[in-house]
N, C-alpha and C positions, 0 to 999 in steps of 0.2 A: 504494500500500500504506500502511496505517496503522501507525504505530509508537508505543509509549507514551513519553511524555516528562513526567516528574514526575506531576502530577495531570491532565495532558491527554493525549488521544489526538490526534495530528495526522497530517497526511499531507504528502507532498512537494509536493502540489499544493493544499494547504490546503482539502481537501474537508470531511470531517466531523471535528470535534474535540469531545470530551466533557469536561466538567469538573464537579466536584461543586459544587453551589450550597448556600448557607446552612450546611451542615455541611462543614467542611474535613476532609480526610483526616487521621486521627490525633487528631481533636478528642476531648476528654474532658468529662465532666459535661454531656453533651447531654441535653436534656429528653426524658423517656420518651414524650412525645406528638409528637415531632418528625416531620415529613415529610422524605423524602429527595428532593432535587431534582437532576436532571442537566440541564445546558445543553449544547446542540450548536451548532456554528458555522453549521449550515444545517439545513433541514428534513430530518427523518428519518421512516422508517416502520418497522413491525414492532416497535414497542416494546410488549411484552406481558409477562405473568407468566413467560414462558419466556425472555425476553431481558433483563429488568430485574429483578434478583434481590436480595433482602435475606435474609441468613442470620445466625444466631448463629455466632460463631467456633467452630471445632472444636478438637481438640487440647487438651481440658480448658478450652476457652474462652480460650486464650492467643494464638491467631493465626488468620489467614485462609488459611493454606496448606491446611488441611482445613476444609471447611464443616460446620457443625452444622445445627440445625433451621432449616428454611425458614420465613420469616415471610409470612403472607398479607396481602394488601392490595389497594387499588384504584390503578390506574395511569391517569393522565390527562395529556393534552398540551395545550399552549396552541394557539390557532388557527393560529399559524405553524409548528407542529410542531417547534419548536426547544427548548422547555423541557418536560421530562417529570417528573411528580411521582408518587412512590410514597407512598401514605398507608396506613401499616400498620393493619390491622384491630384487632389487640390493642394495648393499651398495652405498650410494650417493657419488658423486665425491667430492674430496677435494676442498676447497676454491671456491665454486660454489654458485651462487645465484639461489635459487629455488622459484617458484611462486605457491601459493596455490589458487585455485578457487573453490568456491561452487556456482553452477549455480542456476538459477531460476527454474530449474526442481525439486528442493527439495520442498516438500509440507508439511504442517501440516496435522493433521489427518482429517481435514475437507476439504482437497484438496486445501487449500489456498496456492498458490505458493509464493516464495520469489519474490518480484518485482525487486530487484536489486541483482546482484551477490555479494558474499562476496569474498574479495581478501586479501591476506597477502603474506609476503615474508620473507625469512631467508637465511643466508649464512652459509655454512658449514665451519668447521675448517680444520685442517690438516688430 
């Protein structure tokens, strides 16, 4: 089973672990053209627009407990399937909190799903 631990999802058997790359959780003044990169400890599959999500924060833009508007983009993986990049189609809005979610639909190569979603957030600059 996977359990969240700070910015990482880890397992008791060290199967799949996800961590935010390039943009640390809680970062501020992030470039509006930034890509969101998630790195896993081993190859994973089923990383799609349904399992790797970027949303504006809900609750009047103040937190990620409620998700706001979904951001469209292109998702690509490296050949080893351990690094996945979400390239937003629009330029992100200025001074806006964004929420990153990787759902339990992501699986390792033995079809073992993540037991808990990975979440992270960042705020754009001007």
